[in-house]
N, C-alpha and C positions, 0 to 999 in steps of 0.2 A: 604411536598414533592413538592408542586407547587412552593414555594419560591426557593427550591433547583434547580428545573428545570429552573425557570426564570433566576437565576443567571448564570447557565451554558449556556443557550441560548444567554444571553446578552454578556458574555465573548467570546462566539464563534463568534458572529457577529462582535465584535470589532476586533478579531483576523483576520477574513476574510477581513475586511477593511484594516487592516495594511499590510497583505500579498499582497493584490492587489496593494496597493499604492507603496510598496517597489519594487515589481516586475515590475510595469510600469516604475518607475523612473530608475531602473537599466537597463532596456532594452534601453531606450532612452538616458541615460547618458553614455552608454558604448563607445560612440565616433565612432560608425560604420556608414558608409554611407548606410542607408537602401535602398534608391532608386537605388543606383548603384549596390548593391547586388542583387536586384530584376532584373535589366536589364542586368547585366553582366559587367565585367571590361572594355570591349571594347566599351561600349555605350558612345555617345557624351555627352558633358556637357549640351547641350540644351535638349537632351532627358531625362537626369537625372533630370534637373530642372523641366521639364514639369511633369515627373512622381511624383516628390516630391510634386509639387503643387496639382496634382490630388489626392494624398493620404492625403493631408492636413498637410504634414510635415513642411510646411513653417509657420504654425500657432504656437502661443505660446504653450508651453508644458502644462501649467495648463489648458488652454482652451480645448486642445485635451483630457486631462484626464477627465475633467468634462463631455464632450460629451460621452466619453466611459462609464463612470459610469452611466450616465443617461440612456444609452441603456442597460447596464448590469442589472440594477435593474428591467428592464422590460423584461428580458430574451433574449434581443437582444445583442449578443456578436460581431456583425459586420459580415463582409464577408472576405473571404480569399483574400489577395493581390495577391496570386499566381494563384489560380484556379477560384476565383470569387464565390465559393460556400459559403453558410451561415456557419459560424463557429459552430453554435449550431448543425447543421446537421453533420458536419465533426466529432465533438467531440462525439456526442451521438452514431454515427455509430461505433465508435471504443471503446466506454466505456464498452459495454457489454462484449467484448472480454477480456479486461484487468480485469474487475471485476470477470469474470468466473475463471480466473487464480488465482487471489489474494484471493477471498472468499473461493474457494475450498481449496487452500493451507492453509489458516488460519484455516479452520475447521479441516482439517487433522492434522495440527500441534496441535491444541487444544486437540483433542481426543487422538492421539498417545502419545503426551508429558505428558498428565495427567496420562494415564495408566502406562507409563514407570516411571514417577516421583514417583507415589504412590508405585509401586513395589520396586523401589530403596530405598525409605524411610522405607518401612515396612520390606523388606527382608534383606537389607544391606549386600548382598553377591555379587555374581558374576554379578547380574544386575547392582548394584551400580558401580562396577569397570568398567564394559563395558561402562556405561554411562559417566564416567569420561574420558575414552579414546576417545570415540566418540565426546564428547564436545570439547576436545582439537583439534582433527583432523578437525572437522567441522568448528571451528572458524578460522583455518589456511588456509582453502581452499576456495577461492571465488566462488560465484555462477556461474560465466561465465566459469570457468575452469571445474566445475562439469558438466555444460551443454555441453561443448565440449567433455568431456570424454564420456558422455552418447550418444551423437550423433555418435562418432567414434566407440564405442563398440557395442551398442545395435541397432543403426540404420544402420550404414554402414557395419560393419563386420558381425553381426548376422542377420541383416535385419528383426528385429522384429517390427520395427516402421519405419514410414517415417521420414527422417531426418529433413525436413522443411515442412511448410504449416499449414493451419488451416481449419478445417471443422466445419461449424456452426451446432449447435444441431438441428435446424429445418430441415436441409438437411439430416443429418444422426447422430443419437445419438451415435451409436457405433463408427462412424468415428470421431466424436467430442471427445469422450473419448480417442481414440487412439492418436489423434493429440495433446492433452494437457497433456498426461501422462508424457512424458519426461520433458516438461517445469515445471510441478508441482513438480516432483521429484527433479529437479535442485534447485527449490526455497526452498523446505522444509527440505532438508537434514541437513543443519547446524542449521536451526531454531528449529527443534524438540529437538535437544540436549540442546539448550539454554533455552527453555521454560521448558523442563523436569528438568533441574538443578534448576530452580526457584521453581517448584512444589515440588521437593525433599526437598529443604531447608526449605520451609514453612511447609511441612508435618512433618519434623523432629522436628521443633520448636513446632508445635502443639501437637505432641505426648508426649512432655515433660510437658505439662500443667497439672495443678491440676485437672481441670474438666474431663480430660480423665481418670484419676485414679478413680474419683468418678463415672463416667459412667460405667467403667468396674466393680467396686465394686457392682453396682446395678444389675449386671448380663446381661447387654446388649450384644448382639452378636457383635463380633469384627468387622464384616463388617459394621454394623450400626454405630459403633463408628468412624470408618475410613471414610466412604463415606458420612454419613449424618451429621457428626459433625466436624471432623477434616478437611476434605476436603473443607467443606463450609467456615470455618474460614481461610483456607489457600488460598482460591480462589482470595482474593483481590489483593495481590502482583502479582499473576500469571496473572490476568486480565490486570493489568497495563503493564506487559511485553508483553502480547498479543496485546494490542493496539499499542505499539511501534513496534511490529513485523509486524502488518498490514501496518504501514507506511513504514517500511523497505522493505516489499514485493512489495509495489507500486513502490519504487525506483528500486528494483532489477528487476522488470518486464521490465523496459526500456532496460536493457542489454539482458535479456532472450528473449524478443520478437525480438530483432535484430538477435540473434543466430539462432532462429528457424523460422525466417521470418513470425512472427505472426502479423497480421494487428491490433494492439491495440494502446492504447494511447502512449505507449513507442515509437513505431516506428513512430507515427505521430509527437511526440514532437521532435524527432531527425531530421526528414526530414524538418519540418518547421523551426527549429532553424537554420539549414544549409541554408535554403532559405531566412531567415530573414522575415518570414511571422508573423509579430507582432500580429495581431488579433487572429490567431490560437494559438500562444504561450500563450497569455493572457487567452484565453479560456481554454486551458489545465490547466494552473495554477489555475484558479478559480474553475474549476470542481474538480480537485484533492484536493484543499484546502477544498471545501465543503464536499467531501467524508471523509477526515481525521477528520474534525470537527464533522460530524455525528457519526463516529465511536467512537471518544472520548466521545461524549455525551452519546452514548449508554453504553459505559463502565462505565461512571460515574453513570448512573442510575442503572446499574446492581450492582455496588459496593454499592450504597446507599440502594438497596434492601437487599443485603447480609449482610451489616453491617450498621445499622442505625447511628452509630457514624460518618460515612463518610459524611452523609448529613449535620451534624453540622459543619464540617470543610469546 
């Protein structure tokens, strides 16, 4: 197990280095005049040149990248070119908001999709047919359109929720729950159907295996056969889909946070990209990459625990 963990950690670190390098090069090789973007299009050439020198943009790209990496490995992601605040503080202040949305959405999808997928595989009746229809509809409707519909109907017309805004849980737990209900629903509607489809397919394949007939012939209760044996064997593919879903929800949170005016990483990345605030952009990229790598590592470890053959691969 330790060798399995070491291989996964090493591959994750290599991926983090590759992502950081590519992101840094793409930002600076895009051909945009960063200093002019920061000062505005009406700034004089002298002011633009002075600002570029102040930020070190007149230095060789490789030298700047090495300086950034040396600071990043110490936990120093630099300071914002726009506000002057430390990038680490800016990112961490928004990180909890986004993670609360994404983690809660992922947990709800995992629980609801597992229940629906198992029912669809075992009953193979109206639940299965409804799941097929919902999957097609959910895949066709983007998250931002669902969010706009929820705001229009539930917040503006029925006034059950506030249309925008975010309440931190330390301020009011009930207010936090109300403020993230609509964003979470907008994120999970299509995701539930997709994961439930995966669980359904894996369960149907598992129920056809010879060991299931053997377990039933020994007189085991049906619920033990389904939940303790078949579902465990079917969990591997579903976990892989869930990991991809987590990454997708991180991307979807960018749009959802804009719709609901939630101060998370999504809104931070949009505003800093518009401003050309490179240190903050890189900080968001690195933090999101680390989160994704940690989630993938956790999924790999869980799959290795559920299926020892996965450790050998």
